[in-house]
C-alpha positions, 0 to 999 in steps of 0.5 A: 522482526522489524528494523526500526533503527536504521534510517538508510536503505541498503543497496539491493534492498530497495522496495520503493524508489524515490525520484523528484523531478519537475515538482513531482515526487515519484514513489515507485514500488520497485520489486516487479519480479515479486509483483511488488509484494509488501513486507515490514521492510516496505513499510519502513522504507515508505515511512522514511521516504515520506518523511523526506518528501514532507519538508522538500520545498521542491515537491508539490505533488506525490505520484505513488506508482509501481513497476511491472504488471501489478501495483502490489499483490499483497504480503510477500510471504517470502520476505526476510524477517517476515515471521512474527517472533516470540517465546510464547503465543502471547508474546507473538500475539503482542509483537504482531499487534505492536507491528501492525500499530507501527504499520498504521503509524508509517502509513499515516506519514504518507496519508498526512503529507501536506502535498497531495498524493495520487496513486496510479494502479495497474494489475493486481492491487490486493491486501496491503496494496489495496490498503496502500492505494486507499491512502492516496487523495486521488486514485487512477486505475488502468482498465486491467486493475483488480482490487481485493482484500483477500485476508479472509480467505487466508484466515487473517484480519484486514489490519491496516485500515483498508476496511475503514477507508472503504467504509468512508468512500463506498459505505459500510456495506461494501466494506463488510462485503469486501472484507468478509468475502475477499471478493475481487472487483474490477476497475470499473466497479471500483470507480462506481464505488468511489474507490477510484476516481478515473479509469484509463487504458493501461497505456495512458495510465502513466 
């Protein structure tokens, strides 16, 4: 289900690209044809690249961004290895639980970097994408950005900690509202709720 052994990224399997230039580590979600859909492999690569950034003395700030018209449209249900395996329902439940715990640990590697992390968000920022953006210290959004936790509409839980981060930034009421309804909010609403610090025209985001 999840590759926790490999420490390399196979050619052609890149979900996140790391480039360091002028003191900035650019972490770029680079599957625009899939709207940068998230997968177990995306999580693995995020942890690997964040580990590489941590002790790089040339990196003073991290910019988390995405190629294409969407930041991240949530889980990529077509990604290889996406199914939760197990011989019984109990084993599948256990494996899913452990998988999500592992996701929290990998996300925490990014959130706890000593360098400040800035997220630049355009287009769809949904589900895991929204939760990923909430890991950043500062969030900038294009005027066309749309945020949501659509899990409730799919019958699954918000399980990567996004609801707790929204509660911290915007209050428990908004966290419950977004998590229970799956409702989308635009960039200006996200700014008003302190989920985004600045809203910019799309051509000025970069």
